[in-house]
C-alpha positions as a Python dict, from the first residue, in 0.01 Angstrom:
ca = {
    (1, 'X'): (0, 0, 0),
    (2, 'X'): (126, 341, -117),
    (3, 'X'): (188, 613, 159),
    (4, 'X'): (335, 912, -12),
    (5, 'X'): (487, 1209, 164),
    (6, 'X'): (395, 1212, 527),
    (7, 'X'): (413, 1455, 817),
    (8, 'X'): (421, 1383, 1210),
    (9, 'X'): (84, 1524, 1372),
    (10, 'X'): (177, 1613, 1689),
    (11, 'X'): (-134, 1875, 1903),
    (12, 'X'): (144, 2175, 1888),
    (13, 'X'): (159, 2207, 1499),
    (14, 'X'): (-214, 2074, 1428),
    (15, 'X'): (-317, 2377, 1274),
    (16, 'X'): (25, 2415, 1027),
    (17, 'X'): (8, 2047, 959),
    (18, 'X'): (-392, 2100, 822),
    (19, 'X'): (-274, 2389, 581),
    (20, 'X'): (80, 2215, 474),
    (21, 'X'): (-8, 2170, 45),
    (22, 'X'): (91, 1782, -27),
    (23, 'X'): (49, 1596, 289),
    (24, 'X'): (-64, 1233, 172),
    (25, 'X'): (-71, 1120, 558),
    (26, 'X'): (13, 1165, 931),
    (27, 'X'): (144, 978, 1212),
    (28, 'X'): (-25, 1052, 1530),
    (29, 'X'): (185, 895, 1894),
    (30, 'X'): (-102, 577, 1948),
    (31, 'X'): (-83, 641, 2352),
    (32, 'X'): (-123, 1013, 2297),
    (33, 'X'): (-481, 942, 2161),
    (34, 'X'): (-762, 853, 2319),
    (35, 'X'): (-937, 506, 2229),
    (36, 'X'): (-1270, 593, 2180),
    (37, 'X'): (-1258, 957, 1996),
    (38, 'X'): (-1017, 1137, 1762),
    (39, 'X'): (-889, 1549, 1776),
    (40, 'X'): (-1093, 1766, 1582),
    (41, 'X'): (-802, 1798, 1407),
    (42, 'X'): (-708, 1446, 1318),
    (43, 'X'): (-1109, 1416, 1223),
    (44, 'X'): (-1105, 1682, 963),
    (45, 'X'): (-797, 1582, 766),
    (46, 'X'): (-964, 1142, 746),
    (47, 'X'): (-1244, 1363, 570),
    (48, 'X'): (-1014, 1533, 360),
    (49, 'X'): (-905, 1143, 259),
    (50, 'X'): (-548, 1200, 445),
    (51, 'X'): (-432, 855, 643),
    (52, 'X'): (-356, 824, 989),
    (53, 'X'): (-153, 609, 1127),
    (54, 'X'): (-75, 506, 1506),
    (55, 'X'): (280, 488, 1590),
    (56, 'X'): (283, 318, 1944),
    (57, 'X'): (594, 406, 2152),
    (58, 'X'): (482, 177, 2507),
    (59, 'X'): (476, -197, 2425),
    (60, 'X'): (842, -263, 2450),
    (61, 'X'): (858, -549, 2204),
    (62, 'X'): (1190, -624, 2308),
    (63, 'X'): (1158, -645, 2683),
    (64, 'X'): (1232, -945, 2842),
    (65, 'X'): (836, -988, 2946),
    (66, 'X'): (564, -1092, 2704),
    (67, 'X'): (343, -756, 2583),
    (68, 'X'): (115, -637, 2807),
    (69, 'X'): (-204, -760, 2655),
    (70, 'X'): (-383, -474, 2791),
    (71, 'X'): (-171, -233, 2591),
    (72, 'X'): (-196, -443, 2275),
    (73, 'X'): (-580, -458, 2348),
    (74, 'X'): (-534, -18, 2288),
    (75, 'X'): (-312, -15, 2031),
    (76, 'X'): (-561, -214, 1885),
    (77, 'X'): (-870, -8, 1974),
    (78, 'X'): (-612, 296, 1833),
    (79, 'X'): (-630, 115, 1500),
    (80, 'X'): (-962, 15, 1432),
    (81, 'X'): (-1074, 370, 1540),
    (82, 'X'): (-843, 547, 1287),
    (83, 'X'): (-894, 306, 997),
    (84, 'X'): (-575, 249, 948),
    (85, 'X'): (-370, 24, 696),
    (86, 'X'): (-74, -83, 945),
    (87, 'X'): (-5, 2, 1284),
    (88, 'X'): (422, 60, 1377),
    (89, 'X'): (596, 36, 1699),
    (90, 'X'): (980, 4, 1819),
    (91, 'X'): (1221, -250, 1839),
    (92, 'X'): (1315, -128, 2209),
    (93, 'X'): (1255, -188, 2551),
    (94, 'X'): (1161, 42, 2777),
    (95, 'X'): (1094, -113, 3144),
    (96, 'X'): (1262, -419, 3313),
    (97, 'X'): (1277, -595, 3630),
    (98, 'X'): (948, -764, 3796),
    (99, 'X'): (885, -1098, 3837),
    (100, 'X'): (1112, -1260, 3581),
    (101, 'X'): (1395, -1083, 3785),
    (102, 'X'): (1276, -1127, 4126),
    (103, 'X'): (1329, -721, 4142),
    (104, 'X'): (1159, -373, 4190),
    (105, 'X'): (992, -314, 3834),
    (106, 'X'): (1217, -19, 3626),
    (107, 'X'): (1027, 222, 3332),
    (108, 'X'): (1288, 395, 3155),
    (109, 'X'): (1039, 660, 2993),
    (110, 'X'): (1249, 637, 2663),
    (111, 'X'): (1367, 368, 2395),
    (112, 'X'): (1665, 145, 2496),
    (113, 'X'): (1860, -31, 2291),
    (114, 'X'): (1806, -412, 2243),
    (115, 'X'): (2129, -616, 2239),
    (116, 'X'): (2192, -757, 1897),
    (117, 'X'): (2190, -1173, 2045),
    (118, 'X'): (2063, -1497, 1980),
    (119, 'X'): (1828, -1461, 2293),
    (120, 'X'): (1727, -1082, 2205),
    (121, 'X'): (1625, -1183, 1901),
    (122, 'X'): (1442, -1520, 1992),
    (123, 'X'): (1246, -1325, 2224),
    (124, 'X'): (1160, -1033, 2041),
    (125, 'X'): (1067, -1306, 1756),
    (126, 'X'): (785, -1455, 2001),
    (127, 'X'): (724, -1114, 2129),
    (128, 'X'): (602, -991, 1747),
    (129, 'X'): (375, -1224, 1723),
    (130, 'X'): (232, -1203, 1947),
    (131, 'X'): (124, -830, 1879),
    (132, 'X'): (85, -957, 1557),
    (133, 'X'): (-195, -1165, 1688),
    (134, 'X'): (-352, -933, 1868),
    (135, 'X'): (-355, -676, 1604),
    (136, 'X'): (-649, -603, 1331),
    (137, 'X'): (-354, -481, 1075),
    (138, 'X'): (-6, -563, 979),
    (139, 'X'): (272, -399, 1251),
    (140, 'X'): (623, -244, 1150),
    (141, 'X'): (879, -170, 1366),
    (142, 'X'): (1101, 73, 1370),
    (143, 'X'): (1524, 62, 1459),
    (144, 'X'): (1601, 307, 1719),
    (145, 'X'): (1872, 538, 1785),
    (146, 'X'): (2143, 505, 2066),
    (147, 'X'): (2390, 655, 2264),
    (148, 'X'): (2532, 329, 2400),
    (149, 'X'): (2621, -85, 2281),
    (150, 'X'): (2584, -336, 2410),
    (151, 'X'): (2898, -594, 2454),
    (152, 'X'): (2947, -898, 2310),
    (153, 'X'): (2665, -880, 2017),
    (154, 'X'): (2642, -1158, 1796),
    (155, 'X'): (2475, -965, 1489),
    (156, 'X'): (2500, -648, 1334),
    (157, 'X'): (2197, -431, 1310),
    (158, 'X'): (2137, -529, 946),
    (159, 'X'): (2144, -913, 990),
    (160, 'X'): (1978, -871, 1283),
    (161, 'X'): (1666, -706, 1110),
    (162, 'X'): (1691, -935, 850),
    (163, 'X'): (1681, -1268, 1067),
    (164, 'X'): (1365, -1078, 1258),
    (165, 'X'): (1136, -1020, 883),
    (166, 'X'): (1232, -1349, 812),
    (167, 'X'): (1099, -1521, 1132),
    (168, 'X'): (778, -1303, 1164),
    (169, 'X'): (710, -1148, 856),
    (170, 'X'): (662, -790, 1036),
    (171, 'X'): (721, -498, 827),
    (172, 'X'): (1002, -270, 897),
    (173, 'X'): (979, 97, 954),
    (174, 'X'): (1329, 274, 887),
    (175, 'X'): (1426, 583, 1082),
    (176, 'X'): (1753, 704, 861),
    (177, 'X'): (1801, 981, 1140),
    (178, 'X'): (1868, 700, 1406),
    (179, 'X'): (2099, 524, 1095),
    (180, 'X'): (2292, 813, 1110),
    (181, 'X'): (2278, 826, 1528),
    (182, 'X'): (2434, 520, 1545),
    (183, 'X'): (2736, 595, 1260),
    (184, 'X'): (2804, 920, 1438),
    (185, 'X'): (2783, 707, 1825),
    (186, 'X'): (2886, 378, 1776),
    (187, 'X'): (3092, 353, 1459),
    (188, 'X'): (2793, 173, 1216),
    (189, 'X'): (2799, 225, 882),
    (190, 'X'): (2418, 340, 741),
    (191, 'X'): (2510, 192, 398),
    (192, 'X'): (2619, -136, 546),
    (193, 'X'): (2324, -166, 744),
    (194, 'X'): (2088, -78, 441),
    (195, 'X'): (2261, -371, 195),
    (196, 'X'): (2206, -592, 504),
    (197, 'X'): (1849, -559, 575),
    (198, 'X'): (1559, -672, 297),
    (199, 'X'): (1466, -297, 157),
    (200, 'X'): (1150, -489, 2),
    (201, 'X'): (994, -492, 339),
    (202, 'X'): (1009, -106, 429),
    (203, 'X'): (628, 37, 521),
    (204, 'X'): (774, 362, 533),
    (205, 'X'): (1052, 552, 665),
    (206, 'X'): (1112, 835, 921),
    (207, 'X'): (1310, 1120, 860),
    (208, 'X'): (1418, 1383, 1197),
    (209, 'X'): (1665, 1589, 1296),
    (210, 'X'): (1938, 1643, 1586),
    (211, 'X'): (2214, 1760, 1699),
    (212, 'X'): (2564, 1698, 1797),
    (213, 'X'): (2732, 1785, 2122),
    (214, 'X'): (3083, 1626, 2273),
    (215, 'X'): (3073, 1376, 2006),
    (216, 'X'): (2773, 1253, 2114),
    (217, 'X'): (2483, 1273, 1831),
    (218, 'X'): (2137, 1348, 2003),
    (219, 'X'): (1821, 1248, 1817),
    (220, 'X'): (1635, 1494, 1930),
    (221, 'X'): (1314, 1537, 1653),
    (222, 'X'): (1345, 1864, 1723),
    (223, 'X'): (1635, 2047, 1499),
    (224, 'X'): (1604, 2040, 1180),
    (225, 'X'): (1686, 1793, 964),
    (226, 'X'): (2064, 1823, 854),
    (227, 'X'): (2247, 1691, 550),
    (228, 'X'): (2402, 1432, 641),
    (229, 'X'): (2021, 1253, 732),
    (230, 'X'): (1945, 1327, 405),
    (231, 'X'): (2242, 1197, 241),
    (232, 'X'): (2106, 809, 464),
    (233, 'X'): (1790, 906, 264),
    (234, 'X'): (1929, 898, -101),
    (235, 'X'): (2160, 575, 8),
    (236, 'X'): (1806, 397, 105),
    (237, 'X'): (1629, 580, -222),
    (238, 'X'): (1912, 427, -432),
    (239, 'X'): (1814, 41, -335),
    (240, 'X'): (1434, 73, -347),
    (241, 'X'): (1129, 334, -372),
    (242, 'X'): (993, 320, -41),
    (243, 'X'): (605, 363, 2),
    (244, 'X'): (640, 614, 247),
    (245, 'X'): (803, 899, 372),
    (246, 'X'): (755, 1080, 724),
    (247, 'X'): (923, 1377, 860),
    (248, 'X'): (913, 1359, 1220),
    (249, 'X'): (923, 1705, 1485),
    (250, 'X'): (842, 1652, 1821),
    (251, 'X'): (946, 1986, 2024),
    (252, 'X'): (1070, 2342, 1899),
    (253, 'X'): (834, 2350, 1669),
    (254, 'X'): (934, 2586, 1418),
    (255, 'X'): (644, 2815, 1166),
    (256, 'X'): (496, 2598, 912),
    (257, 'X'): (719, 2775, 623),
    (258, 'X'): (1018, 2588, 809),
    (259, 'X'): (805, 2249, 801),
    (260, 'X'): (732, 2311, 437),
    (261, 'X'): (1071, 2368, 359),
    (262, 'X'): (1226, 2049, 511),
    (263, 'X'): (946, 1825, 304),
    (264, 'X'): (1057, 2011, 13),
    (265, 'X'): (1427, 1885, 124),
    (266, 'X'): (1278, 1580, 126),
    (267, 'X'): (1131, 1572, -150),
    (268, 'X'): (1435, 1652, -340),
    (269, 'X'): (1624, 1426, -187),
    (270, 'X'): (1395, 1129, -344),
    (271, 'X'): (1421, 1246, -690),
    (272, 'X'): (1783, 1327, -723),
    (273, 'X'): (1832, 963, -577),
    (274, 'X'): (1649, 751, -743),
    (275, 'X'): (1756, 560, -995),
    (276, 'X'): (1741, 614, -1388),
    (277, 'X'): (1405, 478, -1544),
    (278, 'X'): (1426, 136, -1743),
    (279, 'X'): (1158, 267, -2027),
    (280, 'X'): (922, 484, -2069),
    (281, 'X'): (634, 319, -1890),
    (282, 'X'): (835, 342, -1563),
    (283, 'X'): (621, 522, -1340),
    (284, 'X'): (764, 791, -1058),
    (285, 'X'): (745, 716, -700),
    (286, 'X'): (722, 898, -381),
    (287, 'X'): (962, 1102, -469),
    (288, 'X'): (816, 1275, -732),
    (289, 'X'): (462, 1497, -709),
    (290, 'X'): (259, 1171, -777),
    (291, 'X'): (397, 978, -571),
    (292, 'X'): (309, 675, -729),
    (293, 'X'): (506, 288, -719),
    (294, 'X'): (829, 232, -904),
    (295, 'X'): (1014, -102, -968),
    (296, 'X'): (984, -422, -851),
    (297, 'X'): (1141, -351, -521),
    (298, 'X'): (863, -69, -483),
    (299, 'X'): (557, -315, -589),
    (300, 'X'): (646, -560, -331),
    (301, 'X'): (770, -342, -36),
    (302, 'X'): (437, -161, -116),
    (303, 'X'): (250, -557, -159),
    (304, 'X'): (386, -646, 195),
    (305, 'X'): (319, -359, 342),
    (306, 'X'): (-74, -417, 280),
    (307, 'X'): (-41, -799, 344),
    (308, 'X'): (24, -920, 1),
    (309, 'X'): (286, -1126, -138),
    (310, 'X'): (571, -1328, -41),
    (311, 'X'): (677, -1287, 302),
    (312, 'X'): (359, -1103, 387),
    (313, 'X'): (258, -953, 717),
    (314, 'X'): (-70, -1161, 789),
    (315, 'X'): (-234, -1249, 1100),
    (316, 'X'): (-251, -1564, 1355),
    (317, 'X'): (-490, -1745, 1154),
    (318, 'X'): (-282, -1785, 854),
    (319, 'X'): (102, -1802, 1002),
    (320, 'X'): (316, -2098, 1141),
    (321, 'X'): (287, -2064, 1524),
    (322, 'X'): (520, -1912, 1682),
    (323, 'X'): (804, -2086, 1862),
    (324, 'X'): (859, -2031, 2200),
    (325, 'X'): (1203, -1840, 2288),
    (326, 'X'): (1441, -2142, 2399),
    (327, 'X'): (1479, -2223, 2771),
    (328, 'X'): (1658, -1952, 2983),
    (329, 'X'): (1649, -1694, 2683),
    (330, 'X'): (1390, -1462, 2911),
    (331, 'X'): (1540, -1528, 3212),
    (332, 'X'): (1911, -1368, 3080),
    (333, 'X'): (1773, -1139, 2872),
    (334, 'X'): (1579, -990, 3169),
    (335, 'X'): (1898, -990, 3377),
    (336, 'X'): (2068, -813, 3140),
    (337, 'X'): (1806, -523, 3052),
    (338, 'X'): (1704, -497, 3445),
    (339, 'X'): (2099, -436, 3491),
    (340, 'X'): (2108, -185, 3233),
    (341, 'X'): (1848, 25, 3349),
    (342, 'X'): (1871, 13, 3743),
    (343, 'X'): (2265, 141, 3618),
    (344, 'X'): (2069, 433, 3418),
    (345, 'X'): (1865, 516, 3661),
    (346, 'X'): (1916, 394, 3975),
    (347, 'X'): (2291, 406, 4005),
    (348, 'X'): (2350, 58, 4072),
    (349, 'X'): (2702, 5, 3933),
    (350, 'X'): (2777, -43, 3555),
    (351, 'X'): (2746, -348, 3419),
    (352, 'X'): (3056, -561, 3260),
    (353, 'X'): (3140, -445, 2892),
    (354, 'X'): (2964, -65, 2903),
    (355, 'X'): (3148, 260, 2807),
    (356, 'X'): (3104, 413, 3167),
    (357, 'X'): (3099, 763, 2971),
    (358, 'X'): (2854, 659, 2748),
    (359, 'X'): (2650, 535, 3015),
    (360, 'X'): (2669, 887, 3167),
    (361, 'X'): (2531, 1024, 2874),
    (362, 'X'): (2283, 807, 2865),
    (363, 'X'): (2207, 872, 3205),
    (364, 'X'): (2137, 1228, 3202),
    (365, 'X'): (2005, 1229, 2888),
    (366, 'X'): (1714, 1020, 3043),
    (367, 'X'): (1663, 1240, 3342),
    (368, 'X'): (1604, 1528, 3127),
    (369, 'X'): (1342, 1387, 2955),
    (370, 'X'): (1142, 1255, 3233),
    (371, 'X'): (1191, 1663, 3373),
    (372, 'X'): (1088, 1792, 2991),
    (373, 'X'): (776, 1556, 2994),
    (374, 'X'): (692, 1585, 3354),
    (375, 'X'): (682, 1933, 3280),
    (376, 'X'): (403, 1900, 2980),
    (377, 'X'): (206, 1650, 3131),
    (378, 'X'): (203, 1874, 3425),
    (379, 'X'): (247, 2244, 3380),
    (380, 'X'): (146, 2348, 3674),
    (381, 'X'): (489, 2193, 3842),
    (382, 'X'): (741, 2434, 3631),
    (383, 'X'): (459, 2712, 3681),
    (384, 'X'): (489, 2691, 4083),
    (385, 'X'): (836, 2588, 4129),
    (386, 'X'): (937, 2901, 3887),
    (387, 'X'): (1336, 2855, 3751),
    (388, 'X'): (1387, 2661, 4032),
    (389, 'X'): (1168, 2329, 3862),
    (390, 'X'): (1422, 2224, 3676),
    (391, 'X'): (1694, 2150, 3899),
    (392, 'X'): (1460, 2040, 4194),
    (393, 'X'): (1330, 1764, 3897),
    (394, 'X'): (1680, 1681, 3869),
    (395, 'X'): (1816, 1625, 4189),
    (396, 'X'): (1464, 1385, 4260),
    (397, 'X'): (1508, 1171, 3964),
    (398, 'X'): (1913, 1119, 4086),
    (399, 'X'): (1863, 749, 4231),
    (400, 'X'): (1456, 745, 4254),
    (401, 'X'): (1391, 533, 3897),
    (402, 'X'): (999, 603, 3752),
    (403, 'X'): (822, 300, 3880),
    (404, 'X'): (503, 391, 3662),
    (405, 'X'): (442, 675, 3387),
    (406, 'X'): (480, 1032, 3398),
    (407, 'X'): (204, 1101, 3582),
    (408, 'X'): (290, 948, 3848),
    (409, 'X'): (611, 1067, 3805),
    (410, 'X'): (453, 1443, 3873),
    (411, 'X'): (289, 1345, 4152),
    (412, 'X'): (559, 1128, 4298),
    (413, 'X'): (787, 1441, 4229),
    (414, 'X'): (550, 1710, 4408),
    (415, 'X'): (517, 1461, 4694),
    (416, 'X'): (879, 1429, 4754),
    (417, 'X'): (949, 1838, 4741),
    (418, 'X'): (639, 1922, 4966),
    (419, 'X'): (770, 1604, 5218),
    (420, 'X'): (1135, 1797, 5237),
    (421, 'X'): (998, 2107, 5329),
    (422, 'X'): (918, 2275, 4966),
    (423, 'X'): (914, 2515, 4836),
    (424, 'X'): (1055, 2792, 5040),
    (425, 'X'): (789, 3049, 4949),
    (426, 'X'): (452, 3024, 5155),
    (427, 'X'): (224, 3072, 4871),
    (428, 'X'): (369, 2827, 4650),
    (429, 'X'): (409, 2559, 4900),
    (430, 'X'): (-6, 2596, 4931),
    (431, 'X'): (-77, 2495, 4573),
    (432, 'X'): (123, 2252, 4541),
    (433, 'X'): (21, 2141, 4802),
    (434, 'X'): (-392, 2187, 4689),
    (435, 'X'): (-220, 2022, 4333),
    (436, 'X'): (-85, 1696, 4496),
    (437, 'X'): (-370, 1664, 4696),
    (438, 'X'): (-628, 1746, 4394),
    (439, 'X'): (-530, 1466, 4114),
    (440, 'X'): (-349, 1233, 4437),
    (441, 'X'): (-647, 1040, 4529),
    (442, 'X'): (-547, 778, 4845),
    (443, 'X'): (-195, 826, 4970),
    (444, 'X'): (19, 581, 4863),
    (445, 'X'): (207, 346, 5129),
    (446, 'X'): (422, 413, 5383),
    (447, 'X'): (469, 774, 5316),
    (448, 'X'): (110, 872, 5325),
    (449, 'X'): (203, 993, 5693),
    (450, 'X'): (474, 1146, 5633),
    (451, 'X'): (286, 1329, 5366),
    (452, 'X'): (-37, 1436, 5587),
    (453, 'X'): (197, 1598, 5817),
    (454, 'X'): (356, 1810, 5547),
    (455, 'X'): (49, 1935, 5414),
    (456, 'X'): (-145, 2002, 5722),
    (457, 'X'): (166, 2252, 5808),
    (458, 'X'): (161, 2383, 5506),
    (459, 'X'): (-211, 2458, 5599),
    (460, 'X'): (-188, 2567, 5950),
    (461, 'X'): (122, 2780, 5825),
    (462, 'X'): (-149, 2965, 5592),
}
């Protein structure tokens, strides 16, 4: 199925996205959509014939646990609501610990790389097949950007993706910005990865911006797309005409004119990199104004994305039953992932073989993202705490891993500040106390008494 040129839909730029010319489809973060109704902007886009693809970020299919049935059902419900041709997720783990390791559950709040080992691949393949059987449409999985590399990896990224596709029939969402990120941070050659992966399995492509700091590339989605990322897109286009290409932007949103300019740069790159046509009847691909399929590889990818042709993405009734991961693979993966995540968010010793400097960079990045996201889901907190919000949150996050979602994290942070006697300004203390009381519901076990005392002290001091 041909998608064409698209852009990531975000509430902050909903009006700009609706006004952009030449947009064939949009992608929306699945977890940010209600399961029973859509934002008005997406309703209007769909009425115009613009497809909407839900992009999940919380399944953690690369984690040691089997996929959460509740999360799968939620993603399936959003797919049904949108009438989408496919859904997408990531090859990543986002949480660790729990029953498999008899340790506390830890949440990363971010996408972390899966070790490219046989154990991790076996676990991922089983998890993917479970997800495929739970979803009403084909699934495509995205390669992620990484700041850190696992020691003792047994496969290259291209080999890992190729075997994943062969064993599961899953489609691929190739993020060329992430290939560039891994080139800068880990020394991995994007061209080699593209040579090794099955490009005919590509459902669509992501393009996004980032920034380099102290020799480390940060995949921010908050900066313009750079020339090196467009060069990777050109490398990919020289091999296959992708069914769709999408511009991602998640923060520091520019004016609509700049978004349009980036989309034009993507179109121009696709046109320049397209191989010469082989005959007068050849049709141009997404790099052209018509955005129609061209070439046998493109046709194969397009058919695969819609569940047609060899190696198609099909549901469980048409596919051999999934083989469970070999004995011990989940346990070994669970221990390794829990040790890494604990080092990143709880200050435990770094697992053997990791680059300690890179772990510190990743740890700081996770804490910074927590601070940013909490400020978005609970904007009253930075408003109440003012300029001291960020420093206070980073101090709170140091050694205090996130065990639930970001809203729970916001409540725990507010509780921590109140128990510690802050904020110093009495009016701010009253506001924070009322805010917490209004949203907390039942007080957390073991710490409730301390918080009640803190709240009473604030109120008595009015």
